[in-house]
C-alpha positions in Angstrom: 0.0 0.0 0.0 2.8 2.4 0.9 4.6 1.7 -2.4 1.4 2.4 -4.3 0.9 5.7 -2.5 4.4 6.7 -3.2 4.1 5.7 -6.9 0.9 7.7 -7.1 2.5 10.8 -5.6 5.4 10.6 -8.0 3.0 10.3 -10.9 1.0 13.4 -9.8 4.2 15.5 -9.4 5.5 14.6 -12.8 4.8 17.4 -15.3 2.7 16.4 -18.3 4.6 16.6 -21.5 2.9 17.0 -24.9 4.0 14.6 -27.6 5.9 16.2 -30.4 4.1 15.8 -33.7 5.7 13.1 -35.9 5.9 15.6 -38.8 8.4 17.6 -36.9 11.4 15.7 -38.2 10.4 16.7 -41.8 9.9 20.4 -41.1 12.2 23.3 -41.4 11.3 24.9 -38.1 9.0 24.4 -35.1 6.6 26.7 -33.3 5.4 26.2 -29.7 1.8 27.2 -29.5 0.7 28.1 -25.9 -3.1 28.2 -25.2 -3.2 30.5 -22.1 -4.8 29.3 -18.9 -6.6 26.0 -18.7 -7.9 23.5 -16.1 -8.5 25.2 -12.8 -7.4 28.5 -14.3 -10.3 29.9 -16.3 -8.6 33.1 -17.2 -11.0 35.9 -17.9 -14.8 35.2 -18.2 -17.9 37.0 -19.4 -21.5 35.8 -19.2 -20.4 32.2 -19.2 -17.7 32.6 -21.8 -14.3 31.4 -20.6 -11.0 32.7 -21.9 -9.3 29.3 -21.5 -11.8 27.7 -24.0 -11.3 30.5 -26.5 -7.6 30.3 -26.2 -7.6 26.5 -26.9 -10.0 26.9 -29.8 -7.6 29.3 -31.5 -4.5 27.3 -30.6 -6.0 24.1 -32.2 -6.9 26.1 -35.4 -3.4 27.6 -35.5 -1.8 24.2 -35.0 -3.7 22.8 -38.0 -2.9 25.9 -40.1 0.8 25.6 -39.3 0.9 21.9 -40.0 -0.8 22.5 -43.3 2.2 24.7 -44.1 4.7 22.0 -43.1 5.6 23.7 -39.8 6.3 21.6 -36.8 4.1 22.3 -33.8 4.5 21.8 -30.1 1.4 22.5 -28.0 1.8 23.4 -24.3 -1.7 22.0 -23.8 -4.2 20.3 -26.2 -6.9 19.8 -23.6 -8.4 21.5 -20.5 -5.2 20.9 -18.5 -3.8 23.0 -15.6 -0.2 24.1 -16.5 2.0 26.4 -14.6 3.9 29.2 -16.3 7.1 27.3 -15.5 5.8 24.1 -17.2 4.9 26.1 -20.3 8.4 27.6 -20.6 10.0 24.2 -19.8 8.1 22.6 -22.7 9.1 25.3 -25.2 12.8 25.4 -24.1 13.3 21.6 -23.6 11.9 20.9 -27.1 14.0 23.7 -28.6 11.2 25.4 -30.4 12.2 28.1 -32.9 9.3 30.4 -32.1 6.8 30.8 -29.3 3.3 32.3 -29.4 1.0 32.5 -26.4 -2.7 33.0 -27.1 -5.0 35.0 -24.8 -8.1 37.1 -24.6 -8.1 40.5 -22.9 -10.3 41.7 -20.0 -11.3 45.1 -18.8 -14.5 47.1 -17.9 -14.0 49.0 -21.2 -11.8 48.5 -24.2 -11.7 46.6 -27.5 -9.3 45.4 -30.1 -6.2 43.2 -30.4 -2.8 43.9 -28.9 0.5 42.0 -28.8 3.2 41.8 -26.1 6.9 41.2 -26.1 9.3 41.2 -23.2 11.2 44.4 -22.3 14.5 44.8 -24.0 14.0 42.2 -26.7 16.1 42.1 -29.8 14.9 43.3 -33.2 14.0 39.8 -34.5 11.4 39.5 -31.8 9.9 42.9 -32.7 9.9 41.8 -36.4 8.1 38.6 -35.4 5.5 40.5 -33.4 5.0 43.0 -36.2 4.4 40.2 -38.7 1.7 38.7 -36.5 0.1 42.1 -35.8 -0.1 43.0 -39.5 -1.6 39.7 -40.4 -4.4 40.0 -37.8 -5.1 43.6 -38.9 -5.4 42.5 -42.5 -8.0 39.9 -41.6 -9.9 42.6 -39.7 -10.0 43.6 -36.0 -12.1 46.2 -34.2 -9.1 48.1 -33.1 -5.3 47.7 -33.7 -3.8 48.3 -30.2 -0.3 47.8 -31.5 2.7 46.0 -29.9 3.6 46.6 -26.3 6.5 45.6 -24.1 6.4 44.6 -20.4 3.1 43.9 -18.8 -0.3 45.5 -18.4 0.6 46.2 -14.7 3.9 47.9 -15.7 6.0 45.5 -13.6 8.6 43.5 -15.5 7.7 41.3 -18.4 5.3 38.3 -18.7 7.0 35.1 -17.4 6.5 33.1 -20.6 8.1 35.9 -22.7 11.1 36.6 -20.5 12.0 33.0 -19.8 11.7 31.3 -23.2 14.9 31.1 -25.2 13.4 31.8 -28.6 11.5 34.8 -30.1 8.3 34.9 -28.1 5.1 36.9 -28.5 1.8 37.0 -26.5 -1.3 37.8 -28.4 -4.4 39.3 -26.8 -7.2 38.4 -29.2 -9.8 41.0 -28.3 -11.7 41.8 -25.0 -14.0 39.2 -23.4 -16.6 41.8 -22.4 -16.9 43.4 -25.8 -19.6 41.9 -28.0 -18.0 42.9 -31.3 -14.6 41.5 -30.3 -16.4 38.2 -29.5 -18.3 38.2 -32.8 -15.1 38.8 -34.7 -13.3 36.1 -32.7 -16.0 33.5 -33.5 -16.6 34.5 -37.1 -13.0 34.9 -38.1 -11.4 32.2 -36.0 -10.1 30.1 -39.0 -9.1 33.3 -40.8 -7.1 34.5 -37.8 -5.4 31.1 -37.5 -4.5 31.0 -41.2 -3.2 34.6 -41.1 -1.0 33.9 -38.1 0.4 30.8 -39.6 1.2 32.5 -42.9 2.8 35.4 -41.0 5.0 32.9 -39.0 6.2 31.3 -42.3 6.8 34.6 -44.0 8.8 35.9 -40.9 10.8 32.7 -40.7 11.8 32.7 -44.4 12.7 36.4 -44.3 14.9 35.9 -41.2 16.9 32.9 -42.6 
């Protein structure tokens, strides 16, 4: 009985690792797609709508769009799992992804539109990567282009997943949860957003080679 309990405890303490797609070996580069929040962490919510679910919907669509373009994909989560920020970074770094994109929805009493975040003091390639993603989303159509920002919304430091990943990393806030038009655009243009982001990733990578 004691052995079984110890084995169970070890299993529960072992971080879950996402399997690497078998197509990775045949691809030129790999992107780590991070669906923000998940499991016990709902993220933002509005009238029954949960950020964690929207994030995963877009992450799954982006994964498919990237694989359609022969890009390897690592998902930090592919279901409603609870993952720490440290685990997300560990997955991206351990698998040596070439690019990292974290998908989120925004939350505030007022506000609308899409914004992107990078860590403070990042190099020009990361800014170029963020700009490629921003321009692609704007071309599809957003309620407001809120641009690219560095640091965090609170003004303290940089987001953990952006400052601790070892590859160019961008966090995308895909509209505000409390704004009806942002939600409509997210739902109606989900596949278009995913395709645009995937195309921007490929274009950026090819131009940076």
